[in-house]
C-alpha positions, 0 to 999 in steps of 0.5 A, a space after each residue: 067291401 072289396 073294390 074289385 067286384 068280389 063282395 059289393 055292398 049291393 048284394 042282397 041277403 038272398 044272394 048271400 044265402 045262395 053263394 054261402 050255403 048249399 043252394 049254390 048247388 041247386 040247379 033252380 038257383 041259376 034263375 035267381 042268379 041270372 036275374 041278379 046279374 041282369 040287375 048288375 048290368 042295369 045298375 053298374 055294379 059287379 058281383 064277381 063272386 056271385 057270377 062265378 057261382 052261376 058259372 059253376 052251376 052251368 058246369 054241373 047243369 049244361 042244359 041250363 047254359 045261356 050264352 048271352 049270360 056267360 058273355 055278360 059275366 065276362 064283360 062285367 068282370 072285365 070292367 074290374 081290370 086289372 084285377 084277375 076276375 076276367 081270368 077266374 071267370 074264363 077258367 070256369 068255362 069249358 074248352 068247347 066254349 073258349 077255344 076258337 077251334 070250336 067255331 061257335 058264336 060263344 067261342 068267337 065272342 069269348 075270343 073277342 072279349 079276351 082280346 079286349 081284356 088283354 089290352 086292358 090288362 096290358 095298359 094298352 088303352 089306346 089300342 083297346 079303343 081302337 079295337 073296340 071301335 073297329 067292329 060292331 061285334 064289340 058293341 053288340 057283345 057289351 050292349 047289355 052292360 049299362 054304362 060300359 064305356 064310362 066304367 072303363 074310362 073311370 077305371 083308366 082315370 083311376 089307374 092314371 090317378 094312382 100313377 101320374 102327377 101330370 099327364 098331357 091332354 092329348 095322351 089322355 084323349 087317346 087313353 080314354 077313347 074321347 073324341 077331342 081335347 074339349 071332351 077330355 078337359 070336361 071329363 077331367 074337370 067334372 068327373 075326376 076333379 083334376 085341373 088342366 094347366 097352361 100348356 095342356 098338362 092335366 095336374 092330378 092331386 097328390 094321393 097315397 099311390 102317386 106320391 113320391 116316397 123316400 126309400 131308406 136302405 139300411 144294412 146292418 154289417 158288424 165287425 164279425 161279418 168283416 172278420 170272416 170276409 178278411 179271413 176267407 180272402 187271406 185263406 184264398 190267397 194263401 
């Protein structure tokens, strides 16, 4: 199964039947997909494929649209950064739902979530936490998503682990949005299985992503190539 929330192992057969068959066009399927979204929010997994099917049903049946469902879909998609899941969901919303000029509660929510997602996509992790903590609106928008902050921290840690072999505790403190060094040390040791060395450096085990790889560049040049270059140079100077 894909790790970006596209096809999770938790997806039940009933949902498979909906998204892979004609039921995906049945307005009544919206109720089933909404209940499935609630399950995702409670159990900390994400099925972006099924959630997009729900947004497409909303496109076809505007009378069924529920603002809180749309925001929950966007928040769940955000937890899959740096994949394109958030933008894929966003493109299924109408301009009246996404444009700040609409001045509705939903458009304001979408604008705030887009801001958070851009910071995550741009690896501006410290700015993300500063923004998230700057206004209660962000806590309100993510309140239905169990373990939202934990999932964001785990994803940041995964990306850090794919890019670094060593990183300072102080930098991780800012990136993970934790309050003090003790919390960082506990998180990296208990959750990530990393070690903190003397001097406050977090040591990350070697893996397929963060291991330095020797790159060999080989160019095959034969005598015919040289002869053509030499001939051309003589012709140009003649």
